[in-house]
C-alpha positions as CSV (number, residue, x, y, z in Angstrom):
1,M,159.5,-2.5,17.5
2,A,161.4,-5.4,19.2
3,F,163.2,-6.0,16.0
4,L,164.3,-2.3,15.7
5,H,165.5,-2.5,19.4
6,R,167.6,-5.6,18.6
7,L,169.0,-4.0,15.5
8,L,170.1,-0.9,17.3
9,K,171.6,-3.0,20.2
10,C,173.6,-5.1,17.7
11,R,174.8,-1.9,15.9
12,R,176.0,-0.5,19.3
13,N,177.7,-3.8,20.0
14,A,179.3,-3.7,16.5
15,A,180.5,-0.2,17.1
16,A,182.0,-1.3,20.4
17,A,183.6,-4.2,18.7
18,V,185.2,-2.0,16.1
19,A,186.4,0.4,18.7
20,S,187.8,-2.3,20.8
21,A,189.6,-4.0,17.8
22,S,190.9,-0.6,16.7
23,F,192.4,0.0,20.1
24,L,193.8,-3.5,20.1
25,V,195.5,-2.7,16.7
26,L,197.0,0.5,18.2
27,V,198.3,-1.6,21.1
28,L,200.0,-4.1,18.8
29,V,201.4,-1.4,16.6
30,F,203.0,0.4,19.6
31,S,204.5,-2.8,20.6
32,V,205.9,-3.5,17.3
33,L,207.4,0.0,16.9
34,L,208.8,-0.3,20.5
35,A,210.3,-3.7,19.8
36,A,211.7,-2.6,16.4
37,T,213.5,0.4,17.9
38,R,217.3,-0.2,17.4
39,H,220.2,2.1,18.1
40,D,223.9,1.2,18.0
41,D,224.8,2.6,21.5
42,S,221.8,1.2,23.4
43,P,222.6,-2.3,24.6
44,A,219.2,-2.8,26.0
45,I,217.4,-2.2,22.8
46,A,219.9,-2.1,20.0
47,A,221.3,-5.6,19.8
48,P,219.8,-7.7,17.1
49,S,220.0,-10.7,19.2
50,L,219.8,-11.2,23.0
51,L,223.4,-12.5,22.9
52,G,224.7,-10.2,20.2
53,E,225.3,-10.3,16.5
54,E,226.3,-13.8,15.8
55,E,229.3,-14.5,13.6
56,P,228.5,-16.9,10.7
57,G,228.5,-20.4,12.0
58,V,229.6,-19.3,15.5
59,S,227.3,-19.2,18.6
60,C,228.1,-18.1,22.1
61,E,227.9,-21.7,23.3
62,A,230.3,-22.8,20.7
63,A,232.6,-19.9,21.5
64,L,232.7,-20.7,25.3
65,R,232.7,-24.5,25.2
66,P,236.4,-24.8,24.1
67,L,237.6,-22.5,26.9
68,L,239.1,-24.6,29.7
69,D,238.0,-22.7,32.8
70,D,236.0,-19.7,34.1
71,A,239.1,-17.5,34.1
72,A,239.5,-18.1,30.3
73,R,235.8,-17.4,29.8
74,C,236.1,-14.2,31.8
75,R,239.0,-13.0,29.6
76,Y,237.1,-13.8,26.4
77,L,234.0,-12.0,27.6
78,S,236.1,-9.1,28.7
79,S,237.7,-8.7,25.4
80,P,236.6,-5.9,23.1
81,R,235.4,-8.4,20.4
82,H,233.2,-11.2,21.5
83,P,230.1,-10.6,19.2
84,P,228.4,-14.0,19.8
85,C,228.1,-13.2,23.5
86,A,227.6,-9.5,23.5
87,P,224.8,-8.5,25.9
88,A,221.5,-7.1,24.9
89,G,220.1,-6.5,28.3
90,Y,221.2,-3.9,30.8
91,V,223.4,-6.4,32.5
92,D,226.0,-8.6,31.0
93,Y,225.1,-11.7,32.8
94,L,227.7,-14.0,31.4
95,R,230.5,-11.6,32.3
96,L,229.1,-11.0,35.7
97,F,228.9,-14.8,36.3
98,Y,232.3,-15.7,35.0
99,C,234.3,-12.6,36.2
100,G,232.4,-11.5,39.3
101,F,231.7,-15.0,40.7
102,G,234.4,-17.0,39.1
103,R,235.7,-18.3,42.4
104,A,232.2,-18.9,43.9
105,P,230.0,-20.2,41.0
106,W,227.3,-21.4,43.5
107,L,227.1,-17.8,44.8
108,G,226.7,-16.5,41.2
109,G,224.0,-19.1,40.5
110,A,222.1,-18.0,43.6
111,A,222.3,-14.3,42.5
112,L,221.1,-15.1,39.0
113,A,218.2,-17.2,40.4
114,L,217.3,-14.4,42.9
115,W,217.4,-11.8,40.1
116,L,215.2,-14.0,38.0
117,L,212.5,-14.1,40.8
118,V,212.8,-10.3,41.1
119,L,212.2,-9.9,37.3
120,F,209.2,-12.3,37.5
121,Y,207.8,-10.3,40.4
122,L,208.4,-6.9,38.7
123,L,206.8,-8.1,35.3
124,G,203.7,-9.6,37.1
125,D,203.3,-6.7,39.4
126,T,203.5,-4.2,36.6
127,A,200.9,-6.0,34.6
128,S,198.6,-6.5,37.5
129,Q,199.0,-3.0,39.2
130,Y,199.3,-0.7,36.3
131,F,198.7,-2.3,33.0
132,C,195.5,-4.1,33.8
133,A,194.3,-1.0,35.8
134,S,194.7,1.1,32.7
135,L,192.9,-1.4,30.4
136,E,190.1,-1.8,32.9
137,G,189.6,2.0,32.9
138,L,189.9,2.3,29.1
139,S,187.2,-0.6,28.7
140,E,184.9,1.4,31.0
141,A,185.5,4.6,29.2
142,L,184.8,2.9,25.8
143,R,181.7,1.4,27.5
144,L,182.5,-2.0,26.0
145,P,180.2,-4.9,26.5
146,P,181.8,-7.6,28.9
147,A,182.1,-10.2,26.1
148,I,183.9,-7.8,23.8
149,A,186.2,-6.4,26.5
150,G,186.9,-9.9,27.9
151,V,188.4,-11.1,24.5
152,T,190.3,-7.9,23.6
153,L,191.4,-5.5,26.3
154,L,191.2,-7.6,29.4
155,S,192.7,-10.6,27.6
156,L,195.6,-8.3,26.7
157,G,195.9,-7.3,30.3
158,N,196.0,-10.9,31.5
159,G,198.4,-12.1,28.7
160,A,200.8,-9.1,28.8
161,P,203.8,-11.0,30.2
162,D,203.5,-13.9,27.8
163,V,202.8,-11.7,24.8
164,L,205.7,-9.3,25.5
165,S,208.1,-12.1,26.4
166,S,207.4,-13.6,22.9
167,V,207.6,-10.4,21.1
168,V,211.1,-9.5,22.6
169,A,212.5,-12.9,22.1
170,F,211.5,-13.0,18.4
171,A,212.6,-9.4,17.9
172,A,216.0,-10.2,19.4
173,G,216.6,-13.1,16.9
174,G,219.6,-15.2,17.6
175,G,221.3,-16.7,20.6
176,G,218.4,-19.1,21.2
177,A,216.0,-16.3,22.1
178,G,213.5,-17.2,19.3
179,D,213.4,-20.8,20.8
180,V,212.5,-19.2,24.2
181,G,209.8,-17.0,22.7
182,L,208.1,-19.9,20.9
183,S,208.5,-22.5,23.7
184,S,207.4,-20.1,26.4
185,V,204.0,-19.3,24.6
186,L,203.3,-23.0,23.9
187,G,204.5,-24.0,27.4
188,G,202.5,-21.4,29.1
189,A,199.3,-22.4,27.0
190,L,199.9,-26.1,28.0
191,F,200.5,-25.3,31.6
192,V,197.3,-23.2,31.9
193,S,195.2,-25.5,29.9
194,T,196.3,-28.6,31.9
195,V,197.6,-27.7,35.3
196,V,195.4,-24.7,36.0
197,A,192.3,-26.1,34.4
198,G,192.9,-29.5,36.1
199,V,193.4,-28.0,39.6
200,V,190.4,-25.8,39.1
201,A,188.2,-28.9,38.2
202,I,189.6,-31.0,41.2
203,V,189.1,-28.1,43.7
204,V,185.6,-27.3,42.5
205,A,184.6,-30.9,42.6
206,G,186.0,-31.4,46.0
207,R,184.2,-28.4,47.4
208,R,180.9,-28.9,45.8
209,G,180.5,-32.6,46.3
210,D,177.3,-33.9,44.6
211,A,176.2,-30.4,43.6
212,A,178.8,-30.4,40.6
213,V,179.3,-27.1,38.7
214,A,178.1,-27.2,35.1
215,I,180.0,-25.2,32.5
216,E,178.3,-23.4,29.7
217,R,178.7,-25.5,26.6
218,R,178.7,-23.1,23.7
219,G,181.4,-20.8,25.0
220,F,183.6,-23.7,26.1
221,V,183.4,-25.5,22.7
222,R,184.0,-22.2,20.9
223,D,187.1,-21.4,22.8
224,V,188.6,-24.9,22.7
225,C,187.9,-25.3,19.0
226,F,189.5,-21.9,18.2
227,L,192.6,-22.8,20.0
228,L,192.8,-26.1,18.2
229,V,192.5,-24.3,14.9
230,A,195.2,-21.8,15.9
231,L,197.5,-24.8,16.9
232,C,196.9,-26.5,13.6
233,Y,197.9,-23.3,11.7
234,L,201.0,-22.9,13.9
235,V,202.1,-26.5,13.4
236,A,201.7,-26.0,9.6
237,V,203.9,-23.0,9.9
238,L,206.5,-25.0,11.9
239,L,206.5,-27.8,9.5
240,T,207.1,-25.4,6.6
241,G,210.1,-24.1,8.4
242,T,209.8,-20.5,7.2
243,V,207.0,-17.8,7.2
244,T,206.5,-14.8,5.2
245,V,205.1,-11.5,6.6
246,W,201.7,-12.2,4.9
247,A,201.4,-15.6,6.4
248,A,202.3,-14.4,9.9
249,A,199.8,-11.5,9.5
250,S,197.1,-13.9,8.5
251,F,197.9,-16.0,11.5
252,L,197.5,-12.9,13.6
253,S,194.2,-11.9,11.8
254,L,192.7,-15.2,13.2
255,Y,192.1,-13.3,16.4
256,A,190.1,-10.7,14.6
257,A,187.8,-13.5,13.3
258,Y,187.6,-14.8,16.9
259,V,186.5,-11.4,18.2
260,L,183.9,-11.2,15.5
261,L,182.6,-14.7,16.4
262,V,182.3,-13.7,20.0
263,W,180.5,-10.4,19.1
264,T,178.1,-12.3,16.9
265,S,177.4,-14.8,19.6
266,H,176.9,-12.0,22.2
267,C,174.7,-10.1,19.8
268,C,172.5,-13.2,19.1
269,A,172.3,-14.2,22.6
270,A,171.2,-10.8,23.7
271,A,168.6,-10.7,21.0
272,A,167.2,-14.2,22.0
273,E,167.1,-13.0,25.6
274,D,165.1,-9.9,24.6
275,D,162.7,-12.2,22.7
276,E,162.2,-14.4,25.7
277,L,161.7,-11.4,28.0
278,G,159.3,-9.9,25.4
279,D,157.2,-13.0,25.6
280,G,157.1,-12.9,29.3
281,K,159.5,-15.8,29.7
282,K,162.7,-15.9,31.9
283,P,165.6,-17.1,30.0
284,A,166.9,-20.4,31.3
285,A,170.5,-19.2,31.4
286,A,169.8,-16.0,33.2
287,A,170.1,-17.4,36.6
288,N,173.3,-19.2,35.7
289,H,175.0,-16.4,34.0
290,S,173.7,-13.3,35.6
291,D,176.8,-13.3,37.9
292,L,179.2,-13.5,34.9
293,A,178.9,-9.8,33.9
294,A,182.3,-8.4,34.4
295,P,182.4,-6.4,37.6
296,L,185.1,-4.1,36.2
297,L,182.9,-2.8,33.5
298,V,180.5,-0.2,34.7
299,D,178.3,2.6,33.1
300,G,178.7,6.2,33.6
301,D,181.7,8.3,34.3
302,A,182.5,6.7,37.6
303,P,185.8,4.8,37.8
304,P,185.6,1.0,37.7
305,P,185.3,-0.7,41.1
306,L,188.5,-2.1,42.6
307,P,188.9,-5.7,43.7
308,V,187.9,-6.3,47.3
309,S,191.5,-7.0,48.3
310,C,192.6,-3.5,47.0
311,K,189.9,-1.4,48.7
312,A,190.9,0.6,51.8
313,T,187.8,0.0,53.9
314,T,189.6,0.9,57.2
315,P,192.4,3.3,58.1
316,P,195.8,1.4,57.7
317,P,197.4,0.6,61.1
318,Q,200.6,2.1,62.3
319,K,203.6,0.3,60.6
320,T,206.1,-1.5,62.8
321,L,209.8,-1.1,62.5
322,S,210.2,-4.3,60.5
323,Q,207.4,-3.2,58.1
324,R,209.3,0.0,57.6
325,A,212.5,-1.8,56.8
326,L,210.7,-4.0,54.3
327,D,209.3,-0.8,52.7
328,A,212.7,0.6,52.4
329,L,214.0,-2.6,50.8
330,H,211.0,-2.6,48.4
331,S,211.3,1.1,47.4
332,P,214.0,0.6,44.7
333,L,211.6,-1.8,42.9
334,Y,208.5,0.4,43.6
335,L,209.6,4.0,43.1
336,P,210.9,3.9,39.5
337,R,207.7,2.7,38.2
338,R,205.5,4.8,40.5
339,L,207.3,7.9,39.3
340,T,206.9,7.2,35.7
341,I,203.7,5.4,35.2
342,P,200.6,7.7,35.4
343,D,198.2,6.0,37.9
344,I,194.6,7.3,38.9
345,A,193.5,4.3,40.8
346,A,191.5,5.8,43.7
347,H,193.3,3.7,46.5
348,R,196.7,4.7,45.1
349,W,196.1,8.3,44.1
350,S,198.6,10.9,44.9
351,K,198.9,14.3,43.2
352,R,202.6,14.5,43.9
353,Y,203.2,11.2,42.1
354,A,200.8,12.1,39.4
355,V,202.7,15.4,38.6
356,A,206.1,13.4,38.9
357,S,204.8,10.9,36.4
358,A,203.7,13.5,34.0
359,L,207.2,15.1,34.2
360,L,209.3,11.9,34.0
361,A,207.3,9.6,31.6
362,P,208.2,11.5,28.4
363,V,211.9,11.6,29.5
364,L,212.1,7.9,30.2
365,L,210.3,7.1,26.8
366,A,212.8,9.3,25.0
367,A,215.8,7.8,26.9
368,I,214.8,4.3,26.0
369,S,213.8,5.0,22.3
370,Y,216.3,7.6,21.3
371,P,219.1,7.7,23.9
372,S,221.8,9.2,21.5
373,I,219.8,12.1,20.2
374,P,220.1,15.1,22.5
375,A,217.4,17.0,20.8
376,V,214.9,14.3,21.4
377,L,215.8,14.2,25.1
378,L,215.6,17.9,25.4
379,S,212.2,18.0,23.7
380,A,211.0,15.2,26.0
381,A,212.1,17.2,29.1
382,V,210.3,20.3,27.8
383,A,207.1,18.3,27.1
384,G,207.3,16.7,30.5
385,A,207.6,20.1,32.2
386,V,204.5,21.3,30.2
387,L,202.5,18.1,31.1
388,A,203.6,18.4,34.8
389,A,202.3,22.0,35.0
390,A,199.1,21.1,33.4
391,A,198.6,18.1,35.8
392,A,199.4,20.3,38.8
393,H,196.8,22.8,37.6
394,A,194.0,20.3,36.6
395,T,194.1,17.7,39.3
396,A,192.9,17.8,42.9
397,S,194.9,16.5,46.0
398,A,192.0,14.6,47.4
399,A,190.8,12.5,44.5
400,P,191.8,11.6,40.9
401,P,189.9,12.9,37.9
402,E,186.4,11.7,37.8
403,T,185.0,12.7,34.4
404,R,185.5,10.5,31.4
405,C,187.3,13.2,29.4
406,G,189.6,13.9,32.4
407,R,190.4,10.2,32.9
408,I,191.2,9.2,29.3
409,P,194.5,11.1,29.0
410,W,195.7,9.5,32.2
411,L,194.6,6.1,31.4
412,A,196.3,6.3,27.9
413,G,199.5,7.5,29.5
414,G,199.3,4.7,32.1
415,F,198.8,2.2,29.4
416,L,201.7,3.6,27.3
417,M,204.2,3.6,30.2
418,S,203.1,0.2,31.7
419,V,203.7,-1.3,28.2
420,L,207.2,0.3,28.1
421,W,208.1,-1.0,31.5
422,S,206.7,-4.5,30.7
423,Y,208.7,-4.6,27.5
424,M,211.9,-3.6,29.2
425,L,211.4,-6.2,32.0
426,A,210.4,-8.9,29.6
427,R,213.5,-8.3,27.5
428,E,215.7,-8.4,30.5
429,L,214.0,-11.6,31.7
430,V,214.5,-13.4,28.4
431,A,218.1,-12.3,28.2
432,L,218.7,-13.6,31.7
433,L,217.1,-17.0,30.8
434,V,219.3,-17.4,27.7
435,A,222.3,-16.6,29.8
436,I,221.3,-19.1,32.5
437,G,220.8,-21.8,29.8
438,L,224.4,-21.1,28.6
439,V,225.9,-21.3,32.1
440,A,223.9,-24.5,33.1
441,G,224.3,-26.1,29.7
442,V,220.5,-26.3,29.3
443,K,218.7,-25.6,26.0
444,A,216.9,-22.3,26.1
445,S,213.8,-23.8,24.7
446,L,213.5,-26.0,27.7
447,L,213.8,-23.0,30.1
448,G,211.2,-21.2,28.0
449,A,208.7,-24.1,28.1
450,T,209.2,-24.5,31.8
451,V,210.7,-21.8,33.9
452,L,209.4,-18.8,31.8
453,A,206.0,-20.5,31.3
454,W,205.7,-21.2,35.0
455,G,206.6,-17.8,36.1
456,N,204.2,-16.1,33.7
457,S,201.4,-18.5,34.5
458,L,201.6,-18.8,38.3
459,G,199.4,-15.8,38.7
460,D,196.8,-17.5,36.5
461,L,196.8,-20.5,38.7
462,V,196.4,-18.6,42.0
463,A,193.8,-16.2,40.5
464,D,191.7,-18.9,38.8
465,V,191.6,-21.3,41.8
466,A,190.7,-18.4,44.0
467,L,188.0,-17.4,41.7
468,A,186.6,-20.9,41.4
469,V,186.6,-21.4,45.1
470,H,185.1,-18.2,46.2
471,G,183.2,-17.0,43.2
472,G,180.4,-19.7,43.2
473,A,179.2,-21.2,40.0
474,G,179.9,-18.0,38.0
475,G,183.4,-17.8,39.3
476,A,184.1,-21.4,38.2
477,Q,182.7,-20.6,34.8
478,T,184.9,-17.6,34.4
479,A,188.0,-19.5,35.7
480,V,187.4,-22.3,33.1
481,S,186.9,-19.8,30.4
482,G,190.1,-18.1,31.2
483,C,192.0,-21.4,31.0
484,Y,191.2,-21.6,27.3
485,A,190.5,-18.0,26.1
486,G,193.7,-16.8,27.7
487,P,196.0,-19.3,25.9
488,A,194.2,-18.7,22.7
489,F,194.9,-15.0,23.0
490,N,198.6,-15.6,24.0
491,T,199.1,-18.1,21.1
492,V,197.5,-16.2,18.3
493,V,198.4,-12.6,19.3
494,G,201.7,-13.3,21.0
495,L,203.1,-15.6,18.4
496,G,201.3,-14.0,15.6
497,L,202.6,-10.5,16.5
498,S,206.1,-12.0,17.1
499,L,206.2,-13.8,13.7
500,T,204.8,-10.7,11.9
501,L,207.5,-8.5,13.6
502,A,210.4,-11.0,12.8
503,A,209.2,-11.7,9.2
504,G,208.6,-8.0,8.5
505,A,212.3,-7.1,9.6
506,R,213.5,-9.6,6.9
507,Y,211.0,-8.7,4.1
508,P,210.9,-9.7,1.3
509,R,212.9,-12.7,2.5
510,A,211.0,-15.3,4.6
511,Y,211.8,-15.7,8.3
512,A,213.2,-19.1,9.4
513,V,211.1,-20.1,12.4
514,P,213.4,-21.3,15.3
515,A,211.5,-24.5,16.2
516,D,213.0,-27.7,17.5
517,A,211.5,-31.0,18.9
518,S,210.3,-29.3,22.0
519,A,207.9,-27.0,20.1
520,Y,206.2,-30.0,18.4
521,Q,206.1,-31.9,21.8
522,A,204.4,-28.9,23.5
523,A,201.9,-28.5,20.6
524,G,201.2,-32.2,20.6
525,F,200.5,-32.4,24.3
526,L,198.5,-29.3,24.2
527,V,196.3,-30.8,21.4
528,A,195.9,-33.9,23.5
529,A,194.8,-31.8,26.6
530,L,192.2,-30.0,24.5
531,V,190.8,-33.1,22.9
532,W,190.5,-34.7,26.4
533,A,188.6,-31.6,27.7
534,L,186.5,-31.5,24.6
535,V,185.5,-35.1,24.8
536,V,185.3,-35.7,28.6
537,L,183.5,-32.5,29.7
538,P,180.4,-32.8,27.3
539,A,180.4,-36.6,28.0
540,R,180.0,-35.9,31.7
541,G,177.3,-33.3,31.4
542,M,179.6,-30.3,31.3
543,R,180.2,-30.8,34.9
544,L,183.6,-30.2,36.6
545,D,184.9,-33.3,38.3
546,R,188.1,-35.2,39.2
547,V,188.1,-37.3,36.0
548,L,188.7,-34.1,33.9
549,G,191.2,-32.6,36.3
550,V,193.3,-35.7,36.9
551,G,193.4,-36.4,33.2
552,L,194.7,-32.9,32.4
553,L,197.4,-33.2,35.1
554,V,198.5,-36.6,33.6
555,V,198.9,-34.9,30.2
556,Y,201.2,-32.3,31.8
557,L,203.2,-34.8,33.7
558,G,203.6,-36.7,30.4
559,F,205.0,-33.6,28.7
560,L,207.5,-33.1,31.5
561,A,208.6,-36.8,31.4
562,V,209.2,-36.5,27.7
563,R,211.0,-33.2,27.9
564,L,213.3,-34.4,30.7
565,G,213.9,-37.7,29.0
566,S,214.9,-36.1,25.7
567,L,217.2,-33.7,27.7
568,G,219.0,-36.6,29.4
569,A,219.2,-38.5,26.2
570,S,220.8,-35.6,24.4
571,G,223.2,-34.9,27.2
572,S,222.4,-31.3,27.2
């Protein structure tokens, strides 16, 4: 009887794994189709490179360098034909800088830096407020086990900025964008696996003192070894110099093998625990890991619980005049997303916004995908009107839909539109970084490995440190797991999807991987950090301490020293 129970449980977990993997495939297919959408009159999506279709042997940097001053650069960028520097984003940043701020370049630099911060904020806020909320709700609706949801849907939510930044960079192609995509993923993985993991270890060791926190060995070794295997595969691709669509797809399929490995471990661990409980024994790991069950995954049709910081436990106080002024300044950043992304989070529920999002979401999707086809825009407007009428009839003013069948369409719509917004923001962010690199005379790969990697990873630093400090032993375990499982997802799925998309666009020809010395440096230091953690942590009884943390920080400082040193030596 116990064997039958374990068999049925494993089959349920297998079905959940298959459902989760299928949903993940749909996510990736949608991203590919969105990234591959190209139209001649849509500068935000159409351009084959972030800085335009490059002439043979001519780059934007080579075209601008011979020009004597900013006025000459402005005349060149204002001319009808400047293909190497044609914009792919919604804003022509080079023309704005050289023409709009030609007499005050410091002011132009400040404006670009401020807009960079705004884009980082919008991308992170969209992922946290809308994308993650949709995935959490979908994982609850699919009733996924925490282990399976953690390595599929929730990993996708946490890694959305990195993955989409890589996808749009490789989809863009020329102008140094591919270097940005490759270096940003490797730089982000290195930052999280060294700085974030190191700070977590140091903070936990400082707060716990003698009562050091021990990390679960099996999951740690599994995640680190998988990331090492993925890096070896990636380095082999970089050394080859080209990649076919089949080789890129096989790299992407490594994550399916990882999901299967996690499912098998989860199933076997559950079966072993059932055996011990059946014998009247309490499993030794139960006390240590009982608090690791994901709190966002619940049973039944009730919505997943919100983080403590999001719950409205008391009525909000009356806003002051300064707060109202800040709200007015924030509204241009908030309202476009609020009006187009379906959102059924209880603390943000508004029937008016829900109806508006049902009306406007199809219109925005059609305007971005097919802006030059009036029939598509008209059909989207009609579909939006029908959806808005249905939403107005089917929803209540006091609370969002509560049944699972009633929530799934809203969650799917929220996911779809949050991916669209994240894609647009990521594309604009990469375009801006490439333009800043040209203006400042800095390689785009360096900006990707530092600025873009830092911007996409600062949220991980804050969240993981807070989780390790306030979440007890279970929080520290989850934080450390995220420092390796997250980079593994971003590396395999982000770069695997990017390479598959880029190679597929050139099929049957192979795709030339845009890798320079910085990619090998980032991969080498990342391997060094993983080996350090894999050796030091087991040698010290799987306990987080300053030896582990300081060593990881030293690895990252070494990477920065090498990168800055090579930058100074090359004079770029």
